[in-house]
All heavy atoms as an XYZ file, in Angstrom:
874
protein
N       0.845    -19.890     -1.838
C       0.674    -19.396     -0.492
C       1.028    -17.909     -0.455
O       2.018    -17.477     -1.010
C       1.586    -20.176      0.445
C       1.450    -19.780      1.854
S       2.428    -20.899      2.868
C       2.226    -20.103      4.397
N       0.202    -17.152      0.196
C       0.412    -15.715      0.306
C       1.386    -15.411      1.434
O       1.317    -16.008      2.503
C      -0.939    -15.067      0.577
C      -0.963    -13.609      0.285
C      -2.378    -13.179      0.122
N      -2.532    -11.879      0.735
C      -3.661    -11.264      0.875
N      -4.761    -11.828      0.474
N      -3.719    -10.092      1.417
N       2.274    -14.459      1.206
C       3.263    -14.090      2.220
C       2.613    -13.253      3.318
O       1.562    -12.640      3.117
C       4.457    -13.328      1.605
C       5.162    -14.189      0.571
C       4.033    -12.020      0.998
N       3.268    -13.197      4.465
C       2.740    -12.420      5.584
C       2.833    -10.925      5.255
O       3.619    -10.508      4.392
C       3.530    -12.691      6.875
O       4.877    -12.255      6.692
C       3.483    -14.167      7.254
N       2.048    -10.136      5.944
C       2.081     -8.680      5.747
C       3.450     -8.119      6.087
O       3.967     -7.248      5.395
C       1.010     -7.999      6.608
O      -0.266     -8.415      6.204
N       4.056     -8.626      7.143
C       5.375     -8.169      7.560
C       6.412     -8.414      6.455
O       7.194     -7.517      6.129
C       5.785     -8.878      8.849
C       7.114     -8.393      9.371
O       7.206     -7.203      9.714
O       8.052     -9.211      9.432
N       6.413     -9.587      5.871
C       7.355     -9.910      4.797
C       7.068     -9.078      3.549
O       7.989     -8.585      2.897
C       7.308    -11.403      4.481
C       8.287    -11.889      3.422
C       9.719    -11.637      3.870
C       8.058    -13.363      3.136
N       5.784     -8.889      3.219
C       5.424     -8.086      2.054
C       5.926     -6.650      2.203
O       6.506     -6.088      1.276
C       3.908     -8.089      1.846
C       3.474     -7.206      0.722
C       3.528     -7.644     -0.588
C       3.049     -5.908      0.963
C       3.168     -6.810     -1.637
C       2.686     -5.069     -0.068
C       2.740     -5.531     -1.374
N       5.709     -6.055      3.371
C       6.140     -4.673      3.610
C       7.658     -4.569      3.557
O       8.207     -3.634      2.960
C       5.569     -4.149      4.950
C       6.225     -2.837      5.354
C       4.055     -3.982      4.848
N       8.353     -5.534      4.139
C       9.820     -5.530      4.091
C      10.325     -5.601      2.654
O      11.243     -4.869      2.272
C      10.387     -6.712      4.883
O      10.093     -6.574      6.240
N       9.720     -6.470      1.847
C      10.124     -6.598      0.444
C       9.806     -5.326     -0.339
O      10.609     -4.881     -1.178
C       9.429     -7.795     -0.188
N       8.664     -4.714     -0.077
C       8.298     -3.474     -0.751
C       9.308     -2.376     -0.436
O       9.791     -1.681     -1.343
C       6.891     -3.035     -0.331
C       6.432     -1.662     -0.832
C       6.357     -1.633     -2.352
C       5.080     -1.302     -0.217
N       9.646     -2.210      0.832
C      10.601     -1.175      1.210
C      11.983     -1.440      0.608
O      12.659     -0.512      0.166
C      10.692     -1.062      2.739
C       9.453     -0.479      3.411
C       9.603     -0.518      4.922
C       9.163      0.918      2.930
N      12.374     -2.681      0.547
C      13.666     -3.020     -0.060
C      13.682     -2.638     -1.541
O      14.659     -2.102     -2.050
C      13.949     -4.496      0.115
C      15.336     -4.891     -0.305
C      15.602     -6.303      0.126
N      15.667     -6.381      1.561
C      16.754     -6.691      2.239
N      17.866     -6.944      1.604
N      16.733     -6.759      3.541
N      12.577     -2.898     -2.237
C      12.488     -2.532     -3.660
C      12.505     -1.015     -3.841
O      13.113     -0.494     -4.770
C      11.227     -3.118     -4.290
C      11.329     -4.616     -4.496
C      10.158     -5.162     -5.238
N      10.166     -4.641     -6.602
C       9.122     -4.696     -7.401
N       8.005     -5.229     -6.985
N       9.191     -4.217     -8.619
N      11.832     -0.300     -2.966
C      11.815      1.168     -3.030
C      13.222      1.715     -2.821
O      13.694      2.558     -3.590
C      10.829      1.761     -1.993
C      11.003      3.256     -1.864
C       9.394      1.432     -2.363
N      13.904      1.237     -1.790
C      15.265      1.715     -1.507
C      16.224      1.362     -2.640
O      17.087      2.156     -2.998
C      15.788      1.147     -0.189
C      15.132      1.735      1.033
C      14.696      0.921      2.057
C      14.946      3.101      1.159
C      14.093      1.451      3.191
C      14.347      3.650      2.281
C      13.921      2.814      3.302
N      16.077      0.173     -3.226
C      16.995     -0.231     -4.297
C      16.788      0.572     -5.571
O      17.679      0.652     -6.407
C      16.875     -1.728     -4.585
O      15.644     -2.026     -5.199
N      15.610      1.186     -5.721
C      15.359      2.020     -6.904
C      15.689      3.490     -6.641
O      15.381      4.353     -7.455
C      13.907      1.883     -7.368
O      13.022      2.511     -6.467
N      16.286      3.779     -5.490
C      16.674      5.149     -5.176
C      15.597      5.966     -4.497
O      15.726      7.178     -4.353
N      14.545      5.322     -4.040
C      13.457      6.025     -3.370
C      13.592      5.951     -1.858
O      14.615      5.523     -1.322
N      12.544      6.383     -1.175
C      12.500      6.391      0.277
C      11.189      5.767      0.719
O      10.158      5.947      0.071
C      12.599      7.819      0.816
C      12.366      7.895      2.301
C      13.363      7.523      3.192
C      11.137      8.291      2.805
C      13.144      7.558      4.556
C      10.911      8.327      4.169
C      11.914      7.963      5.039
O      11.692      7.974      6.389
N      11.215      5.047      1.825
C       9.996      4.460      2.359
C      10.096      4.274      3.857
O      11.196      4.156      4.403
N       8.951      4.269      4.513
C       8.915      4.081      5.962
C       7.587      3.464      6.364
O       6.554      3.702      5.728
C       9.087      5.411      6.677
N       7.638      2.671      7.422
C       6.412      2.120      7.998
C       5.862      3.177      8.943
O       6.498      3.535      9.931
C       6.694      0.804      8.751
C       5.437      0.298      9.441
C       7.250     -0.244      7.809
N       4.689      3.693      8.631
C       4.039      4.707      9.458
C       3.256      4.045     10.582
O       3.208      4.551     11.703
C       3.108      5.586      8.596
C       2.349      6.590      9.439
C       3.899      6.280      7.505
N       2.652      2.900     10.261
C       1.876      2.155     11.261
C       2.068      0.671     11.014
O       1.865      0.190      9.919
C       0.399      2.511     11.153
C      -0.426      1.831     12.214
C      -1.886      2.246     12.133
N      -2.604      1.915     13.317
C      -2.853      0.691     13.756
N      -2.395     -0.348     13.107
N      -3.554      0.495     14.851
N       2.477     -0.024     12.048
C       2.692     -1.467     11.961
C       1.419     -2.172     12.424
O       0.923     -1.925     13.515
C       3.869     -1.858     12.846
C       4.318     -3.285     12.692
C       5.581     -3.534     13.484
N       6.676     -2.680     13.071
C       7.526     -2.964     12.089
N       7.387     -4.062     11.398
N       8.504     -2.133     11.798
N       0.909     -3.059     11.582
C      -0.323     -3.768     11.889
C      -0.071     -5.208     12.283
O       1.009     -5.554     12.760
N      -1.067     -6.046     12.036
C      -0.963     -7.469     12.368
C       0.129     -8.112     11.528
O       0.203     -7.905     10.322
C      -2.300     -8.162     12.137
N       0.971     -8.898     12.170
C       2.147     -9.498     11.538
C       1.776    -10.353     10.331
O       2.374    -10.238      9.271
C       2.897    -10.347     12.571
C       4.092    -11.057     12.017
C       5.297    -10.397     11.876
C       4.005    -12.385     11.629
C       6.406    -11.043     11.372
C       5.113    -13.039     11.117
C       6.316    -12.376     10.988
N       0.786    -11.221     10.472
C       0.493    -12.186      9.422
C      -0.491    -11.706      8.374
O      -0.274    -11.922      7.188
C      -0.028    -13.482     10.040
C       1.050    -14.223     10.794
C       0.569    -15.538     11.328
O      -0.592    -15.910     11.067
O       1.353    -16.205     12.022
N      -1.556    -11.060      8.780
C      -2.617    -10.808      7.809
C      -3.211     -9.406      7.860
O      -4.333     -9.197      7.427
C      -3.738    -11.829      8.000
N      -2.485     -8.439      8.362
C      -3.003     -7.078      8.398
C      -3.097     -6.491      6.995
O      -2.233     -6.743      6.151
N      -4.150     -5.749      6.732
C      -4.303     -5.090      5.430
C      -3.220     -4.021      5.281
O      -2.876     -3.338      6.241
C      -5.688     -4.452      5.318
N      -2.668     -3.899      4.076
C      -1.583     -2.961      3.820
C      -2.101     -1.798      2.987
O      -2.695     -2.010      1.927
C      -0.408     -3.654      3.093
C       0.702     -2.662      2.796
C       0.124     -4.823      3.916
N      -1.870     -0.576      3.472
C      -2.195      0.642      2.738
C      -0.883      1.351      2.439
O      -0.003      1.422      3.301
C      -3.113      1.553      3.558
C      -4.499      1.003      3.716
C      -4.788      0.090      4.727
C      -5.509      1.375      2.852
C      -6.054     -0.432      4.866
C      -6.785      0.862      2.985
C      -7.057     -0.048      3.989
N      -0.753      1.873      1.235
C       0.480      2.525      0.815
C       0.159      3.939      0.358
O      -0.718      4.140     -0.487
C       1.156      1.751     -0.339
C       2.415      2.462     -0.808
C       1.474      0.324      0.075
N       0.839      4.925      0.936
C       0.738      6.296      0.439
C       1.991      6.567     -0.375
O       3.092      6.194      0.019
C       0.607      7.333      1.568
O       1.761      7.285      2.389
C      -0.639      7.102      2.394
N       1.781      7.190     -1.513
C       2.901      7.489     -2.405
C       2.889      8.975     -2.729
O       1.886      9.504     -3.208
C       2.770      6.674     -3.693
O       3.755      7.062     -4.616
N       4.006      9.614     -2.458
C       4.145     11.034     -2.760
C       5.082     11.153     -3.942
O       6.188     10.619     -3.932
C       4.709     11.786     -1.547
C       4.820     13.277     -1.794
C       5.214     14.039     -0.548
N       4.210     13.862      0.493
C       4.472     13.340      1.686
N       5.661     12.946      2.009
N       3.525     13.223      2.583
N       4.632     11.864     -4.987
C       5.504     12.043     -6.146
C       6.380     13.277     -5.958
O       6.300     13.971     -4.953
C       4.708     12.101     -7.450
C       3.780     13.302     -7.545
O       3.916     14.258     -6.759
O       2.919     13.296     -8.435
N       7.201     13.550     -6.915
C       8.165     14.656     -6.802
C       7.507     16.033     -6.811
O       8.105     17.014     -6.407
C       9.179     14.562     -7.922
C       9.910     13.227     -7.875
C      11.314     13.367     -8.322
N      11.983     12.097     -8.423
C      12.615     11.504     -7.439
N      12.641     12.054     -6.258
N      13.229     10.352     -7.619
N       6.258     16.100     -7.259
C       5.527     17.368     -7.269
C       4.703     17.569     -6.001
O       4.029     18.578     -5.843
C       4.616     17.440     -8.498
C       5.333     17.342     -9.841
C       4.314     17.300    -10.972
C       6.285     18.503    -10.026
N       4.744     16.588     -5.100
C       4.038     16.717     -3.836
C       2.643     16.120     -3.817
O       1.989     16.141     -2.785
N       2.174     15.576     -4.936
C       0.843     14.957     -4.957
C       0.904     13.591     -4.275
O       1.828     12.815     -4.498
C       0.352     14.789     -6.394
C      -1.060     14.272     -6.456
C      -1.601     14.254     -7.862
O      -1.034     13.534     -8.697
O      -2.580     14.972     -8.113
N      -0.076     13.321     -3.432
C      -0.099     12.086     -2.665
C      -1.248     11.207     -3.136
O      -2.351     11.670     -3.381
C      -0.266     12.388     -1.163
O       0.755     13.312     -0.769
C      -0.146     11.141     -0.334
N      -0.944      9.904     -3.245
C      -1.928      8.915     -3.669
C      -1.988      7.821     -2.618
O      -0.962      7.395     -2.095
C      -1.538      8.302     -5.026
O      -1.339      9.348     -5.974
C      -2.622      7.378     -5.547
N      -3.207      7.378     -2.316
C      -3.406      6.291     -1.364
C      -3.817      5.040     -2.122
O      -4.773      5.057     -2.900
C      -4.485      6.656     -0.342
C      -4.897      5.560      0.638
C      -3.731      5.174      1.551
C      -6.094      6.011      1.455
N      -3.064      3.962     -1.901
C      -3.391      2.658     -2.459
C      -3.791      1.750     -1.317
O      -3.188      1.782     -0.239
C      -2.182      2.051     -3.183
C      -1.691      2.853     -4.340
C      -0.625      3.722     -4.188
C      -2.300      2.757     -5.573
C      -0.157      4.469     -5.250
C      -1.847      3.511     -6.647
C      -0.776      4.363     -6.488
N      -4.812      0.938     -1.549
C      -5.269      0.004     -0.527
C      -5.611     -1.328     -1.152
O      -5.533     -1.489     -2.375
N      -5.993     -2.287     -0.318
C      -6.327     -3.611     -0.842
C      -7.452     -3.532     -1.873
O      -8.427     -2.800     -1.691
C      -6.793     -4.374      0.390
C      -6.230     -3.628      1.550
C      -6.146     -2.205      1.125
N      -7.280     -4.269     -2.963
C      -8.309     -4.306     -4.002
C      -9.506     -5.098     -3.497
O      -9.391     -5.931     -2.595
C      -7.749     -4.950     -5.268
N     -10.651     -4.838     -4.088
C     -11.870     -5.560     -3.729
C     -11.708     -7.053     -4.031
O     -10.981     -7.433     -4.948
C     -13.049     -4.997     -4.513
N     -12.378     -7.892     -3.272
C     -12.273     -9.337     -3.469
C     -12.685     -9.762     -4.872
O     -12.169    -10.730     -5.406
C     -13.143    -10.068     -2.433
C     -12.602     -9.984     -1.031
C     -11.278    -10.704     -0.870
O     -11.015    -11.718     -1.499
N     -10.409    -10.146     -0.043
N     -13.588     -9.016     -5.491
C     -14.030     -9.354     -6.847
C     -12.890     -9.233     -7.862
O     -12.946     -9.825     -8.936
C     -15.184     -8.444     -7.255
N     -11.856     -8.501     -7.540
C     -10.710     -8.331     -8.437
C      -9.880     -9.595     -8.566
O      -9.122     -9.752     -9.517
C      -9.797     -7.213     -7.936
O     -10.498     -6.006     -7.830
N     -10.011    -10.506     -7.614
C      -9.168    -11.691     -7.593
C      -9.684    -12.819     -8.472
O      -8.932    -13.696     -8.848
C      -9.006    -12.204     -6.158
C      -8.109    -11.339     -5.328
C      -8.627    -10.406     -4.446
C      -6.738    -11.443     -5.423
C      -7.800     -9.613     -3.678
C      -5.891    -10.656     -4.668
C      -6.442     -9.738     -3.797
O      -5.621     -8.937     -3.043
N     -10.963    -12.838     -8.791
C     -11.494    -13.927     -9.603
C     -11.629    -15.197     -8.781
O     -11.785    -15.183     -7.570
N     -11.539    -16.341     -9.465
C     -11.707    -17.645     -8.824
C     -10.423    -18.088     -8.131
O      -9.330    -17.713     -8.522
C     -12.102    -18.691     -9.874
C     -13.440    -18.427    -10.531
C     -14.592    -18.543     -9.559
O     -14.573    -19.444     -8.703
O     -15.516    -17.724     -9.655
N     -10.574    -18.922     -7.130
C      -9.418    -19.512     -6.473
C      -8.794    -18.614     -5.432
O      -9.255    -17.515     -5.143
N      -7.705    -19.108     -4.885
C      -6.968    -18.378     -3.848
C      -5.990    -17.413     -4.478
O      -5.261    -17.781     -5.390
C      -6.203    -19.377     -3.004
C      -6.647    -19.411     -1.589
C      -5.769    -20.394     -0.855
N      -4.973    -19.677      0.101
C      -5.181    -19.742      1.389
N      -6.130    -20.489      1.858
N      -4.436    -19.060      2.215
N      -5.918    -16.200     -3.999
C      -4.992    -15.236     -4.595
C      -3.535    -15.590     -4.314
O      -3.195    -16.032     -3.227
C      -5.365    -13.912     -3.928
C      -6.027    -14.300     -2.656
C      -6.688    -15.620     -2.900
N      -2.700    -15.401     -5.315
C      -1.261    -15.665     -5.174
C      -0.519    -14.415     -4.707
O       0.546    -14.514     -4.133
C      -0.679    -16.127     -6.508
C      -1.191    -17.477     -6.946
C      -0.673    -18.603     -6.064
O       0.501    -18.556     -5.658
O      -1.463    -19.509     -5.768
N      -1.049    -13.241     -5.030
C      -0.364    -12.007     -4.696
C      -1.365    -11.000     -4.127
O      -2.561    -11.187     -4.237
C       0.326    -11.418     -5.923
C      -0.651    -11.024     -7.024
C       0.031    -10.452     -8.239
O       1.090     -9.830     -8.088
O      -0.498    -10.620     -9.334
N      -0.846     -9.944     -3.570
C      -1.701     -8.869     -3.062
C      -1.989     -7.898     -4.192
O      -1.070     -7.425     -4.846
C      -1.008     -8.122     -1.923
C      -0.854     -8.955     -0.682
C      -0.082     -8.187      0.364
N       0.224     -9.041      1.473
C      -0.474     -9.063      2.611
N      -1.469     -8.244      2.779
N      -0.133     -9.890      3.575
N      -3.251     -7.613     -4.397
C      -3.646     -6.636     -5.401
C      -4.046     -5.350     -4.697
O      -4.664     -5.377     -3.628
C      -4.819     -7.159     -6.239
C      -4.556     -8.394     -7.086
C      -5.829     -8.810     -7.808
C      -3.443     -8.148     -8.082
N      -3.700     -4.231     -5.310
C      -4.009     -2.923     -4.756
C      -4.871     -2.137     -5.735
O      -4.840     -2.374     -6.938
C      -2.711     -2.142     -4.484
C      -1.941     -2.670     -3.328
C      -1.058     -3.723     -3.487
C      -2.105     -2.135     -2.067
C      -0.347     -4.235     -2.420
C      -1.397     -2.643     -0.990
C      -0.523     -3.686     -1.164
N      -5.610     -1.191     -5.197
C      -6.409     -0.266     -5.991
C      -6.100      1.148     -5.515
O      -5.806      1.363     -4.334
C      -7.898     -0.552     -5.820
N      -6.156      2.099     -6.441
C      -5.986      3.495     -6.055
C      -7.270      3.941     -5.380
O      -8.332      3.944     -5.985
C      -5.698      4.355     -7.283
C      -5.420      5.789     -6.939
C      -5.092      6.638     -8.151
O      -4.255      6.220     -8.967
O      -5.701      7.727     -8.274
N      -7.173      4.316     -4.113
C      -8.352      4.695     -3.345
C      -8.606      6.193     -3.359
O      -9.760      6.626     -3.343
C      -8.202      4.233     -1.891
C      -8.001      2.735     -1.670
C      -7.809      2.451     -0.190
C      -9.160      1.952     -2.234
N      -7.549      6.978     -3.340
C      -7.705      8.424     -3.203
C      -6.456      9.131     -3.698
O      -5.344      8.661     -3.469
C      -7.946      8.751     -1.726
C      -8.198     10.182     -1.305
C      -9.461     10.723     -1.933
C      -8.293     10.265      0.207
N      -6.659     10.230     -4.370
C      -5.553     11.095     -4.789
C      -5.906     12.487     -4.292
O      -6.937     13.034     -4.654
C      -5.434     11.071     -6.310
C      -4.202     11.773     -6.832
C      -4.135     11.654     -8.346
N      -3.982     10.275     -8.747
C      -2.936      9.796     -9.401
N      -1.973     10.616     -9.733
N      -2.861      8.537     -9.731
N      -5.059     13.054     -3.454
C      -5.381     14.368     -2.908
C      -4.330     14.846     -1.938
O      -3.187     14.409     -1.963
N      -4.764     15.735     -1.058
C      -3.800     16.287     -0.104
C      -3.695     15.372      1.119
O      -4.468     14.448      1.302
C      -4.165     17.719      0.284
C      -5.491     17.829      1.022
O      -6.068     16.791      1.380
O      -5.933     18.961      1.250
N      -2.722     15.678      1.956
C      -2.429     14.824      3.103
C      -3.570     14.756      4.108
O      -3.771     13.733      4.746
C      -1.150     15.295      3.777
C       0.078     15.025      2.943
C       1.351     15.403      3.658
O       1.439     15.193      4.887
O       2.249     15.905      2.989
N      -4.318     15.844      4.259
C      -5.426     15.852      5.215
C      -6.520     14.866      4.794
O      -7.065     14.140      5.631
C      -6.003     17.254      5.354
N      -6.844     14.839      3.515
C      -7.855     13.898      3.010
C      -7.403     12.447      3.212
O      -8.187     11.600      3.624
C      -8.106     14.125      1.521
C      -8.846     15.398      1.186
C      -8.956     15.581     -0.318
O      -7.936     15.490     -1.017
O     -10.099     15.803     -0.772
N      -6.151     12.208      2.920
C      -5.631     10.848      3.050
C      -5.554     10.439      4.514
O      -5.896      9.312      4.871
C      -4.279     10.727      2.318
C      -4.556     10.818      0.818
C      -3.546      9.455      2.701
C      -3.373     10.783     -0.065
N      -5.155     11.346      5.395
C      -5.112     11.048      6.823
C      -6.509     10.733      7.355
O      -6.683      9.814      8.168
C      -4.501     12.209      7.592
N      -7.519     11.456      6.887
C      -8.896     11.204      7.307
C      -9.353      9.827      6.835
O     -10.007      9.085      7.582
C      -9.820     12.288      6.773
N      -9.020      9.463      5.605
C      -9.399      8.145      5.070
C      -8.708      7.024      5.841
O      -9.317      6.009      6.161
C      -9.056      8.077      3.582
C      -9.289      6.723      2.929
C     -10.782      6.389      2.876
N     -11.019      5.073      2.362
C     -11.318      4.794      1.101
N     -11.434      5.772      0.217
N     -11.524      3.563      0.726
N      -7.426      7.222      6.152
C      -6.706      6.199      6.913
C      -7.249      6.062      8.333
O      -7.315      4.958      8.874
C      -5.210      6.504      6.932
C      -4.474      6.223      5.620
C      -3.056      6.774      5.683
C      -4.476      4.741      5.302
N      -7.657      7.172      8.948
C      -8.260      7.114     10.282
C      -9.565      6.321     10.246
O      -9.850      5.521     11.146
C      -8.507      8.521     10.810
N     -10.323      6.518      9.183
C     -11.577      5.771      9.016
C     -11.294      4.280      8.851
O     -11.955      3.445      9.460
C     -12.319      6.315      7.793
C     -13.620      5.649      7.515
C     -14.269      6.280      6.286
C     -15.507      5.525      5.883
N     -16.099      6.065      4.657
N     -10.295      3.947      8.043
C      -9.920      2.544      7.836
C      -9.426      1.927      9.139
O      -9.717      0.772      9.437
C      -8.835      2.425      6.766
C      -9.273      2.830      5.373
C     -10.234      1.849      4.718
O     -10.384      0.709      5.213
O     -10.836      2.228      3.707
N      -8.698      2.700      9.930
C      -8.155      2.226     11.195
C      -9.261      1.956     12.212
O      -9.162      1.022     13.003
C      -7.190      3.263     11.738
C      -6.106      2.713     12.565
C      -5.065      3.768     12.879
O      -5.061      4.862     12.307
N      -4.197      3.464     13.790
N     -10.309      2.768     12.198
C     -11.447      2.518     13.090
C     -12.148      1.217     12.704
O     -12.618      0.481     13.559
C     -12.433      3.684     13.048
C     -11.992      4.875     13.856
C     -13.093      5.896     14.037
N     -13.652      6.389     12.795
C     -13.175      7.421     12.098
N     -12.112      8.072     12.533
N     -13.752      7.807     10.987
N     -12.224      0.930     11.403
C     -12.861     -0.281     10.912
C     -11.999     -1.511     11.203
O     -12.503     -2.559     11.584
C     -13.117     -0.155      9.402
C     -13.726     -1.364      8.790
C     -15.046     -1.695      9.028
C     -12.970     -2.195      7.984
C     -15.599     -2.828      8.471
C     -13.510     -3.320      7.422
C     -14.826     -3.646      7.664
N     -10.678     -1.385     10.995
C      -9.753     -2.502     11.196
C      -8.488     -1.985     11.881
O      -7.637     -1.381     11.241
C      -9.401     -3.135      9.849
C      -8.435     -4.299      9.977
O      -8.147     -4.734     11.103
O      -7.964     -4.782      8.929
N      -8.345     -2.203     13.174
C      -7.179     -1.667     13.897
C      -5.862     -2.370     13.560
O      -4.810     -1.938     14.018
C      -7.542     -1.863     15.363
C      -8.571     -2.934     15.376
C      -9.287     -2.853     14.070
N      -5.886     -3.425     12.746
C      -4.677     -4.183     12.419
C      -4.039     -3.781     11.091
O      -3.239     -4.527     10.548
C      -4.991     -5.682     12.378
C      -5.325     -6.234     13.743
O      -4.820     -5.682     14.738
O      -6.092     -7.209     13.822
N      -4.372     -2.612     10.555
C      -3.837     -2.229      9.246
C      -2.380     -1.780      9.340
O      -1.921     -1.340     10.377
C      -4.668     -1.109      8.569
C      -4.553      0.214      9.344
C      -6.097     -1.534      8.375
C      -5.144      1.405      8.617
N      -1.685     -1.924      8.226
C      -0.340     -1.385      8.038
C      -0.459     -0.138      7.182
O      -1.284     -0.095      6.256
C       0.529     -2.371      7.272
C       0.945     -3.590      8.014
C       0.160     -4.657      8.330
C       2.241     -3.885      8.508
N       0.897     -5.590      8.995
C       2.173     -5.153      9.111
C       3.444     -3.202      8.491
C       3.284     -5.748      9.701
C       4.545     -3.807      9.065
C       4.466     -5.065      9.671
N       0.351      0.864      7.463
C       0.428      2.056      6.612
C       1.901      2.257      6.275
O       2.736      2.374      7.173
C      -0.148      3.309      7.299
C      -0.025      4.523      6.387
C      -1.602      3.085      7.702
N       2.182      2.268      4.975
C       3.542      2.434      4.487
C       3.564      3.665      3.599
O       2.697      3.831      2.736
C       3.998      1.200      3.679
C       5.412      1.379      3.173
C       3.870     -0.061      4.507
N       4.525      4.534      3.827
C       4.669      5.737      2.998
C       5.910      5.570      2.128
O       6.973      5.198      2.629
C       4.814      6.971      3.875
C       4.842      8.259      3.076
C       4.797      9.480      3.973
O       4.080      9.457      4.981
O       5.487     10.456      3.640
N       5.747      5.835      0.822
C       6.890      5.717     -0.079
C       7.018      6.964     -0.945
O       6.036      7.641     -1.229
C       6.812      4.470     -0.989
C       5.596      4.531     -1.922
C       6.810      3.198     -0.178
C       5.566      3.440     -2.970
N       8.234      7.250     -1.309
C       8.549      8.219     -2.350
C       9.378      7.432     -3.339
O      10.550      7.144     -3.087
C       9.324      9.406     -1.788
C       8.486     10.301     -0.913
C       9.256     11.505     -0.395
O      10.354     11.802     -0.905
O       8.750     12.144      0.536
N       8.741      7.045     -4.427
C       9.378      6.150     -5.389
C      10.574      6.821     -6.048
O      10.579      8.023     -6.278
C       8.370      5.708     -6.441
N      11.573      6.005     -6.327
C      12.755      6.487     -7.030
C      12.556      6.309     -8.528
O      11.664      6.902     -9.126
N      13.353      5.436     -9.126
C      13.272      5.225    -10.571
C      12.096      4.346    -10.965
O      11.673      4.352    -12.113
C      14.582      4.616    -11.086
O      14.823      3.367    -10.461
N      11.541      3.577    -10.021
C      10.379      2.734    -10.310
C       9.120      3.404     -9.783
O       9.032      3.722     -8.600
C      10.512      1.368     -9.643
C      11.520      0.457    -10.296
C      11.433     -0.945     -9.733
O      10.392     -1.597     -9.928
O      12.404     -1.360     -9.098
N       8.113      3.614    -10.628
C       6.859      4.212    -10.148
C       6.067      3.203     -9.312
O       6.318      1.996     -9.387
C       6.124      4.555    -11.450
C       6.676      3.621    -12.457
C       8.095      3.360    -12.062
N       5.102      3.680     -8.524
C       4.304      2.776     -7.696
C       3.635      1.658     -8.495
O       3.482      0.547     -7.994
C       3.264      3.693     -7.057
C       3.907      5.025     -7.034
C       4.763      5.088     -8.270
N       3.270      1.920     -9.742
C       2.624      0.891    -10.560
C       3.552     -0.288    -10.809
O       3.086     -1.405    -11.046
C       2.168      1.490    -11.883
N       4.855     -0.073    -10.769
C       5.813     -1.159    -10.932
C       6.134     -1.835     -9.604
O       6.603     -2.972     -9.590
C       7.109     -0.647    -11.560
C       6.943     -0.231    -13.006
O       5.894     -0.568    -13.614
O       7.843      0.426    -13.536
N       5.904     -1.165     -8.505
C       6.190     -1.716     -7.186
C       5.018     -2.511     -6.608
O       5.208     -3.431     -5.835
C       6.555     -0.589     -6.218
C       7.814      0.197     -6.555
C       7.897      1.450     -5.689
C       9.048     -0.656     -6.388
N       3.792     -2.134     -6.981
C       2.570     -2.756     -6.482
C       1.784     -3.339     -7.646
O       1.833     -2.800     -8.756
C       1.693     -1.727     -5.779
C       2.301     -0.951     -4.625
C       1.387      0.207     -4.238
C       2.527     -1.863     -3.443
N       1.036     -4.390     -7.405
C       0.135     -4.936     -8.416
C      -1.178     -4.151     -8.300
O      -1.990     -4.429     -7.414
C      -0.105     -6.428     -8.181
O       1.090     -7.136     -8.323
N      -1.362     -3.184     -9.186
C      -2.514     -2.287     -9.103
C      -3.568     -2.727    -10.110
O      -3.275     -2.913    -11.284
C      -2.095     -0.832     -9.360
C      -1.057     -0.406     -8.325
C      -3.295      0.093     -9.339
C      -0.437      0.942     -8.567
N      -4.809     -2.885     -9.626
C      -5.919     -3.242    -10.496
C      -6.569     -1.987    -11.054
O      -6.521     -0.920    -10.445
C      -6.996     -4.069     -9.750
O      -7.530     -3.263     -8.697
C      -6.414     -5.345     -9.185
N      -7.149     -2.118    -12.180
C      -7.881     -1.010    -12.804
C      -9.371     -1.202    -12.523
O      -9.876     -2.298    -12.609
C      -7.652     -0.973    -14.326
C      -6.197     -0.879    -14.714
C      -5.604      0.422    -14.301
C      -4.130      0.464    -14.700
N      -3.393      1.453    -14.025
N     -10.077     -0.109    -12.179
C     -11.511     -0.233    -11.876
C     -12.338     -0.581    -13.105
O     -11.976     -0.508    -14.190
C     -11.893      1.132    -11.346
C     -10.773      2.049    -11.644
C      -9.602      1.219    -12.016
């Protein structure tokens, strides 16, 4: 059974804080099934947007975990424009911003490779 979006975001933020990083919910979406988007800023200021992976990434059966894909790497204006577009398509999205501590985003999220 897949956990709710609210529980997933809470667990993600707890893992970020426990690794010495910082995280915040920028936009709270639907409690149970809102899509989760994560922006990650590294120590050099580069920002990466991760979003839900395509359904084809899951294979057969019901998914056990949330898979993410890197959607965009760029400046904040580009990422804000992409998130605004996603929000127009689905108003129930979550947006979480993290600055990872000792654990990189690849260790915090299940990221698929294209």
